[in-house]
C-alpha positions in Angstrom: -12.7 11.6 1.4 -14.2 11.2 -2.1 -17.8 10.8 -3.2 -19.0 9.3 -6.5 -19.8 12.9 -7.7 -16.3 14.1 -6.8 -14.7 11.1 -8.4 -16.6 11.7 -11.7 -15.8 15.4 -11.5 -12.1 14.6 -11.3 -12.4 12.3 -14.3 -14.1 15.1 -16.2 -11.4 17.5 -15.3 -8.7 15.3 -16.8 -10.7 14.8 -20.0 -11.8 11.2 -19.3 -14.8 9.9 -21.2 -15.2 7.1 -18.7 -17.3 7.4 -15.6 -17.3 5.6 -12.2 -20.5 3.8 -11.1 -21.5 1.9 -7.9 -22.2 -1.8 -7.8 -22.9 -3.9 -4.7 -19.6 -3.9 -2.8 -17.6 -2.4 -5.7 -17.3 0.5 -8.1 -16.7 0.2 -11.8 -15.6 2.4 -14.7 -17.9 2.3 -17.7 -18.5 4.3 -20.8 -15.7 5.7 -23.0 -13.2 2.9 -23.9 -13.9 0.6 -21.0 -15.3 -2.1 -23.3 -11.7 -2.9 -24.3 -10.4 -2.9 -20.7 -9.6 -6.4 -19.3 -10.8 -5.1 -15.9 -12.6 -2.0 -14.7 -13.5 -2.6 -11.1 -12.5 -1.1 -7.7 -13.5 -3.4 -4.9 -14.7 -1.2 -2.0 -18.0 -0.6 -0.2 -17.4 3.2 -0.1 -15.1 5.7 -1.7 -14.5 7.4 1.7 -11.0 5.9 2.1 -9.9 7.3 -1.3 -9.1 10.9 -2.4 -9.6 12.1 -6.0 -5.9 11.5 -6.9 -6.1 7.9 -5.8 -9.2 7.4 -7.9 -7.4 8.9 -10.9 -4.4 6.7 -10.2 -6.6 3.6 -10.3 -8.3 4.9 -13.5 -5.0 5.3 -15.3 -3.7 1.9 -14.0 -6.8 0.1 -15.3 -6.8 2.1 -18.6 -3.0 1.2 -19.2 -3.8 -2.5 -18.8 -5.8 -2.3 -22.0 -3.1 -0.5 -24.0 -0.4 -3.0 -23.4 1.7 -0.3 -21.8 4.8 -1.8 -20.2 8.4 -0.8 -19.8 9.2 2.2 -22.0 11.1 1.7 -25.2 14.7 2.9 -25.1 15.1 6.3 -26.8 18.2 7.4 -28.8 20.2 9.6 -26.4 17.6 9.1 -23.6 18.2 8.3 -20.0 16.2 7.8 -16.9 15.6 10.9 -14.8 13.8 11.5 -11.5 11.6 14.6 -11.3 9.7 16.1 -8.4 6.3 17.5 -9.4 3.3 18.9 -7.5 -0.1 17.1 -7.6 -1.5 19.5 -10.3 1.5 19.1 -12.5 1.3 15.3 -12.2 -2.3 15.3 -13.2 -1.6 17.6 -16.2 1.3 15.4 -17.3 -0.8 12.3 -17.0 -3.6 13.9 -19.0 -1.2 15.0 -21.8 0.5 11.6 -21.8 -2.7 9.6 -21.7 -1.8 8.3 -18.2 2.0 8.3 -18.8 3.7 11.2 -16.9 6.9 10.9 -18.9 5.1 11.1 -22.2 3.1 14.1 -20.9 6.3 15.9 -19.9 7.8 15.2 -23.4 4.6 16.5 -25.1 4.6 19.6 -23.0 8.2 20.3 -23.8 7.7 19.7 -27.5 4.7 22.1 -27.5 7.0 24.8 -25.9 9.4 24.4 -28.9 6.7 25.1 -31.5 
């Protein structure tokens, strides 16, 4: 069960500039880069049915819509891999990759090299 305070705390923990606010029968992301988002709303009367991870998933989904993110470009020598990560690692990878887990993993691996 998530409250508005807990949802915004989760956004802060992942470094988001955006915040979640309550409207009548919906919640919406505002501040940060939301002016460029084509949509920023979660239709719900309460956040009780959501956990913090689900709020963050919705945040990243809406944020990606504004960036034109789609299928990833093919990389030289790359191939699709499946990985199994715990919740904290997923959130860290999403944060590093600006919502893209794969990009976050690549950035973390590149930082290890340096």
